[in-house]
C-alpha positions as CSV (number, residue, x, y, z in Angstrom):
1,X,-17.4,30.2,5.9
2,X,-17.6,29.1,2.3
3,X,-20.3,30.6,0.2
4,X,-21.7,27.3,-1.2
5,X,-24.6,29.0,-3.0
6,X,-22.1,31.0,-5.2
7,X,-19.9,28.0,-5.7
8,X,-22.7,25.7,-6.8
9,X,-24.0,28.4,-9.2
10,X,-20.8,28.1,-11.2
11,X,-21.6,24.5,-12.2
12,X,-23.9,23.4,-15.1
13,X,-27.0,22.4,-13.2
14,X,-30.6,23.7,-13.8
15,X,-31.5,23.5,-10.1
16,X,-31.9,25.9,-7.1
17,X,-29.6,25.8,-4.1
18,X,-31.4,25.0,-0.8
19,X,-28.7,24.0,1.8
20,X,-25.4,22.0,2.4
21,X,-23.8,20.0,5.0
22,X,-20.5,18.2,5.7
23,X,-20.5,14.6,4.3
24,X,-18.4,11.7,5.5
25,X,-15.0,11.5,7.2
26,X,-12.6,11.9,4.3
27,X,-9.0,12.5,5.4
28,X,-7.9,14.1,2.1
29,X,-10.7,16.2,0.4
30,X,-13.4,18.2,2.2
31,X,-16.7,16.8,1.1
32,X,-20.2,18.3,1.3
33,X,-23.7,17.2,0.4
34,X,-25.5,20.0,-1.5
35,X,-29.3,19.9,-1.4
36,X,-31.1,21.6,-4.3
37,X,-34.7,21.8,-5.1
38,X,-34.8,18.8,-7.5
39,X,-31.6,16.8,-6.7
40,X,-28.8,16.2,-4.3
41,X,-25.1,16.7,-5.3
42,X,-21.7,16.1,-3.8
43,X,-19.3,19.1,-3.7
44,X,-15.6,18.5,-3.0
45,X,-12.7,20.8,-2.3
46,X,-9.7,19.0,-3.7
47,X,-6.6,18.8,-1.5
48,X,-3.7,20.3,-3.7
49,X,-1.1,19.0,-1.2
50,X,-1.9,15.4,-2.0
51,X,-3.0,16.1,-5.6
52,X,-0.5,18.6,-6.8
53,X,-2.1,18.8,-10.3
54,X,-5.9,18.9,-9.7
55,X,-6.6,19.4,-13.4
56,X,-4.9,16.1,-14.2
57,X,-7.0,14.3,-11.6
58,X,-10.1,15.7,-13.2
59,X,-9.1,14.8,-16.7
60,X,-8.6,11.3,-15.5
61,X,-12.0,11.3,-13.9
62,X,-13.9,12.5,-17.0
63,X,-12.1,10.0,-19.2
64,X,-12.8,7.1,-16.9
65,X,-16.4,7.9,-16.0
66,X,-17.2,8.8,-19.7
67,X,-15.9,5.4,-20.7
68,X,-17.8,3.6,-18.0
69,X,-21.0,5.4,-18.9
70,X,-20.6,4.2,-22.5
71,X,-20.0,0.6,-21.3
72,X,-22.9,0.6,-18.9
73,X,-25.3,1.9,-21.6
74,X,-24.2,-0.9,-23.9
75,X,-24.9,-3.4,-21.2
76,X,-28.3,-2.0,-20.7
77,X,-27.5,-0.6,-17.2
78,X,-28.1,2.8,-15.6
79,X,-25.1,5.1,-16.1
80,X,-26.4,7.7,-13.7
81,X,-26.4,5.1,-10.9
82,X,-23.6,2.7,-11.7
83,X,-20.9,5.3,-12.0
84,X,-20.3,8.9,-10.9
85,X,-21.6,11.7,-13.1
86,X,-19.3,14.7,-12.8
87,X,-20.6,18.1,-13.7
88,X,-18.6,20.7,-15.7
89,X,-18.5,24.4,-14.8
90,X,-20.5,26.9,-16.7
91,X,-17.3,27.8,-18.6
92,X,-17.0,24.1,-19.6
93,X,-14.1,23.3,-17.2
94,X,-13.7,20.1,-15.3
95,X,-13.2,21.9,-12.0
96,X,-13.7,25.3,-10.5
97,X,-10.8,27.4,-9.3
98,X,-11.8,30.3,-7.0
99,X,-10.0,33.6,-6.4
100,X,-8.5,32.2,-3.2
101,X,-6.9,29.4,-5.1
102,X,-9.3,26.7,-4.0
103,X,-10.3,23.8,-6.3
104,X,-13.9,22.4,-6.4
105,X,-15.7,19.7,-8.3
106,X,-19.2,18.5,-8.2
107,X,-21.0,15.3,-9.1
108,X,-24.6,14.0,-8.8
109,X,-25.3,12.1,-5.5
110,X,-26.5,8.5,-5.9
111,X,-29.6,8.1,-3.7
112,X,-30.5,5.0,-1.7
113,X,-26.9,3.8,-1.4
114,X,-24.3,4.0,1.3
115,X,-20.6,3.2,1.8
116,X,-19.7,0.5,4.3
117,X,-16.8,1.0,6.7
118,X,-16.3,-2.8,7.2
119,X,-17.2,-5.9,5.3
120,X,-19.2,-8.0,7.7
121,X,-20.7,-10.9,5.7
122,X,-19.4,-13.1,2.9
123,X,-22.2,-11.9,0.7
124,X,-21.0,-8.3,1.0
125,X,-17.4,-9.3,0.4
126,X,-18.4,-11.2,-2.8
127,X,-20.6,-8.3,-4.1
128,X,-17.8,-5.7,-3.3
129,X,-15.2,-7.8,-5.1
130,X,-17.3,-8.3,-8.1
131,X,-17.8,-4.5,-8.2
132,X,-14.1,-3.9,-8.3
133,X,-13.6,-6.6,-10.8
134,X,-16.3,-5.3,-13.1
135,X,-14.7,-1.8,-12.7
136,X,-11.4,-3.1,-14.0
137,X,-13.1,-5.2,-16.7
138,X,-15.1,-2.3,-18.1
139,X,-11.9,-0.2,-18.4
140,X,-9.8,-2.8,-20.2
141,X,-10.1,-1.1,-23.5
142,X,-9.5,2.4,-22.3
143,X,-6.1,3.7,-23.6
144,X,-4.0,4.0,-20.5
145,X,-1.6,6.5,-22.2
146,X,-4.4,9.1,-21.9
147,X,-4.3,8.9,-18.1
148,X,-2.0,10.9,-15.8
149,X,-0.2,9.5,-12.8
150,X,-2.0,11.5,-10.1
151,X,0.3,10.4,-7.2
152,X,3.8,9.5,-8.3
153,X,5.2,6.1,-7.3
154,X,2.0,5.3,-5.4
155,X,2.5,1.5,-5.3
156,X,6.2,1.5,-5.9
157,X,7.2,-0.7,-2.9
158,X,10.9,-0.5,-3.8
159,X,10.6,3.3,-3.6
160,X,8.8,3.0,-0.3
161,X,11.6,0.8,1.0
162,X,14.2,3.5,0.0
163,X,12.0,6.1,1.9
164,X,12.1,3.9,5.0
165,X,15.9,3.5,4.8
166,X,16.2,7.2,4.5
167,X,14.0,7.7,7.5
168,X,16.1,5.2,9.5
169,X,19.4,7.0,8.6
170,X,18.0,10.5,9.3
171,X,16.2,9.4,12.5
172,X,15.0,13.0,12.9
173,X,12.9,12.2,16.0
174,X,15.4,9.8,17.6
175,X,12.8,7.0,17.4
176,X,14.7,4.3,15.4
177,X,16.3,2.7,18.6
178,X,12.8,2.0,19.9
179,X,11.6,0.1,16.9
180,X,14.6,-2.1,15.9
181,X,12.3,-5.2,15.9
182,X,10.0,-3.7,13.3
183,X,13.0,-2.4,11.2
184,X,14.6,-5.9,11.2
185,X,11.2,-7.5,10.2
186,X,11.1,-5.3,7.1
187,X,14.8,-5.8,6.2
188,X,14.4,-9.6,6.4
189,X,11.7,-9.4,3.7
190,X,13.1,-6.5,1.6
191,X,14.3,-8.6,-1.3
192,X,10.8,-9.9,-2.0
193,X,9.2,-6.4,-2.4
194,X,9.8,-5.8,-6.1
195,X,8.3,-8.9,-7.7
196,X,5.2,-7.2,-9.3
197,X,7.3,-4.3,-10.6
198,X,9.9,-6.8,-12.0
199,X,7.2,-8.7,-13.9
200,X,5.6,-5.5,-15.2
201,X,9.0,-4.5,-16.6
202,X,9.3,-7.9,-18.3
203,X,5.7,-7.6,-19.7
204,X,4.3,-10.7,-18.0
205,X,2.0,-8.4,-15.9
206,X,0.3,-5.7,-18.1
207,X,-0.4,-2.2,-17.0
208,X,-4.1,-1.7,-16.6
209,X,-6.5,1.1,-15.6
210,X,-6.7,0.5,-11.8
211,X,-8.5,2.1,-8.9
212,X,-5.5,2.0,-6.4
213,X,-7.6,2.5,-3.3
214,X,-9.9,-0.5,-3.1
215,X,-11.1,-0.4,0.5
216,X,-14.7,-1.4,1.0
217,X,-15.8,2.2,1.9
218,X,-15.1,3.1,-1.7
219,X,-18.1,1.1,-2.9
220,X,-21.6,2.3,-2.6
221,X,-24.0,-0.5,-1.5
222,X,-27.8,-0.5,-1.8
223,X,-29.2,0.3,1.6
224,X,-31.9,-2.4,1.4
225,X,-30.2,-5.3,-0.5
226,X,-26.6,-4.5,0.4
227,X,-25.6,-5.2,-3.2
228,X,-22.9,-3.1,-4.8
229,X,-24.1,-0.1,-6.9
230,X,-21.1,2.0,-7.8
231,X,-17.3,2.3,-7.2
232,X,-16.4,5.8,-5.9
233,X,-13.4,7.8,-4.8
234,X,-11.7,7.8,-8.2
235,X,-8.9,10.3,-7.5
236,X,-6.2,7.5,-7.6
237,X,-7.4,5.9,-10.8
238,X,-4.3,5.6,-13.0
239,X,-2.2,3.0,-14.8
240,X,-1.1,0.2,-12.4
241,X,-1.4,-3.5,-11.8
242,X,-4.7,-5.3,-11.2
243,X,-2.9,-7.1,-8.4
244,X,-2.5,-3.8,-6.4
245,X,-6.3,-3.5,-6.4
246,X,-6.9,-7.2,-5.5
247,X,-4.2,-7.3,-2.8
248,X,-5.2,-4.0,-1.1
249,X,-8.9,-4.9,-1.1
250,X,-8.0,-8.1,0.8
251,X,-5.6,-6.4,3.1
252,X,-8.3,-3.8,4.1
253,X,-11.5,-5.9,3.8
254,X,-10.7,-9.4,4.8
255,X,-8.6,-8.7,7.9
256,X,-9.9,-8.6,11.5
257,X,-8.6,-8.3,15.0
258,X,-6.5,-11.3,16.1
259,X,-7.7,-13.9,18.7
260,X,-4.2,-14.7,19.9
261,X,-3.9,-11.9,22.5
262,X,-1.4,-10.0,20.2
263,X,-3.8,-7.2,19.4
264,X,-2.7,-7.5,15.8
265,X,-4.6,-8.3,12.6
266,X,-5.4,-11.7,11.1
267,X,-6.7,-12.8,7.7
268,X,-10.3,-14.1,7.7
269,X,-10.1,-17.0,5.2
270,X,-13.9,-17.1,4.7
271,X,-13.9,-13.4,3.6
272,X,-10.8,-14.0,1.5
273,X,-12.6,-16.8,-0.3
274,X,-15.7,-14.8,-0.9
275,X,-13.7,-11.8,-2.2
276,X,-11.6,-14.1,-4.5
277,X,-14.7,-15.7,-5.8
278,X,-16.4,-12.4,-6.5
279,X,-13.4,-10.8,-8.1
280,X,-12.7,-13.7,-10.4
281,X,-16.3,-13.9,-11.5
282,X,-15.5,-10.8,-13.5
283,X,-11.8,-10.9,-14.1
284,X,-10.8,-14.6,-14.4
285,X,-10.7,-14.6,-18.2
286,X,-8.8,-11.4,-18.3
287,X,-5.9,-12.1,-16.1
288,X,-2.5,-13.4,-17.4
289,X,-1.0,-16.6,-15.9
290,X,1.5,-14.5,-14.0
291,X,-1.2,-12.4,-12.5
292,X,-3.1,-15.5,-11.3
293,X,0.1,-16.9,-9.9
294,X,0.8,-13.8,-7.8
295,X,-2.7,-13.1,-6.4
296,X,-1.8,-14.3,-2.9
297,X,1.6,-12.6,-3.1
298,X,-0.2,-9.3,-3.9
299,X,-2.1,-9.5,-0.5
300,X,1.3,-10.0,1.3
301,X,2.9,-7.2,-0.7
302,X,0.1,-4.6,-0.1
303,X,0.2,-5.3,3.6
304,X,4.0,-5.0,3.7
305,X,3.7,-1.7,1.8
306,X,1.3,-0.2,4.2
307,X,3.3,-1.3,7.2
308,X,6.4,0.2,5.6
309,X,4.6,3.5,5.0
310,X,3.4,3.7,8.6
311,X,6.8,2.9,10.0
312,X,8.7,5.4,7.7
313,X,6.2,8.1,8.7
314,X,6.6,7.3,12.4
315,X,10.4,7.6,12.1
316,X,10.0,10.9,10.1
317,X,7.7,12.5,12.7
318,X,4.2,11.6,11.5
319,X,4.2,14.0,8.5
320,X,2.0,12.1,6.0
321,X,-0.3,10.2,8.4
322,X,-0.7,13.2,10.6
323,X,-4.2,12.7,12.0
324,X,-3.1,10.8,15.1
325,X,-4.3,10.9,18.7
326,X,-1.1,9.8,20.4
327,X,2.6,9.7,19.7
328,X,3.0,6.0,18.8
329,X,-0.2,5.7,16.7
330,X,1.6,5.2,13.4
331,X,4.1,2.7,14.9
332,X,1.1,0.7,16.3
333,X,-0.5,0.7,12.9
334,X,2.7,-0.6,11.3
335,X,2.9,-3.4,13.9
336,X,-0.7,-4.3,13.1
337,X,0.1,-4.6,9.4
338,X,3.2,-6.8,10.3
339,X,1.1,-9.1,12.4
340,X,-1.2,-9.5,9.3
341,X,1.9,-10.2,7.2
342,X,2.8,-13.1,9.6
343,X,-0.7,-14.5,9.4
344,X,-0.7,-14.3,5.6
345,X,2.7,-16.1,5.5
346,X,1.2,-18.8,7.8
347,X,-2.0,-19.2,5.6
348,X,-0.2,-19.0,2.2
349,X,-0.9,-22.6,1.2
350,X,-4.6,-22.3,2.2
351,X,-4.9,-19.1,0.3
352,X,-3.2,-20.5,-2.8
353,X,-5.6,-23.5,-2.7
354,X,-8.6,-21.1,-2.5
355,X,-7.4,-19.2,-5.6
356,X,-6.8,-22.5,-7.6
357,X,-10.3,-23.7,-6.6
358,X,-11.9,-20.4,-7.7
359,X,-10.0,-20.4,-11.0
360,X,-11.2,-23.9,-11.7
361,X,-14.8,-22.8,-11.3
362,X,-14.3,-20.3,-14.1
363,X,-12.3,-22.9,-16.2
364,X,-9.2,-20.7,-16.6
């Protein structure tokens, strides 16, 4: 049993520990709510297997949240509510390393707000999208050279493709013969996977400070109004493409179970339009022409990337996505993503028209 009282005492708070309890269902870091006499805090134990250099993660977080706090103050907002406020240790460090080699960090809990597991209304989709867009916009002038890459090749889809090919060749669990259809599905589309990386190398798509995990549960919403308050879960904030954030948010937030009897996922065009409208309300003037051109492609790419990751992990023995309740769980997740890819391909023209219409609204 962790001695939370002693751990909390190592951080710079003038408050008295009362109790603590597990918080949320995070698959990576262990998270706890710490209740003190005056305030509530979030204490997290950082997973060093996923984040091999916890100090780099924390340096990123202090840089990013410090920049956001400055911007929010300039805008007349509330920096203690609109971004996370991380707390240093009494020795002035960004995180606490204990004698048993565990790493802890703490930040002030934002009261009256909650994370949503699913986007259920167009209003929520638009608010969530605007929050992620504002997050990117506020960080436009932060020097990305000061940020570390916390997970290497995180959205390098060409690298993910190589990992899949390696898993097929090795076939350590003798599963490849049972998923030939899924393997062929990916191979038929493999030449299209590197377009964003190609454009970044050419300079037509700039590197930006991006969140890189833009699922809707990473936004706190007001419990009463359901308006976005704060973007959270900042461990993956690092240099990347704005398109990764846009595409992955659509993939995770605007998809739903299909109605064709396939059991797969389909894209909800109404949610896609709401998300696009909200995102562009903040970012339309900042995006390059190539970024605007590839917005729909980014949704396809992020969905392909996730399907490839699930498939490669299934072939490799469920090492990365290890929290499964039956043997074919990761294969089924891959298949779901590939159903969504097919639906995106069918709706490509409609999605492009939605983007064009939203861009016209912002006269860009």
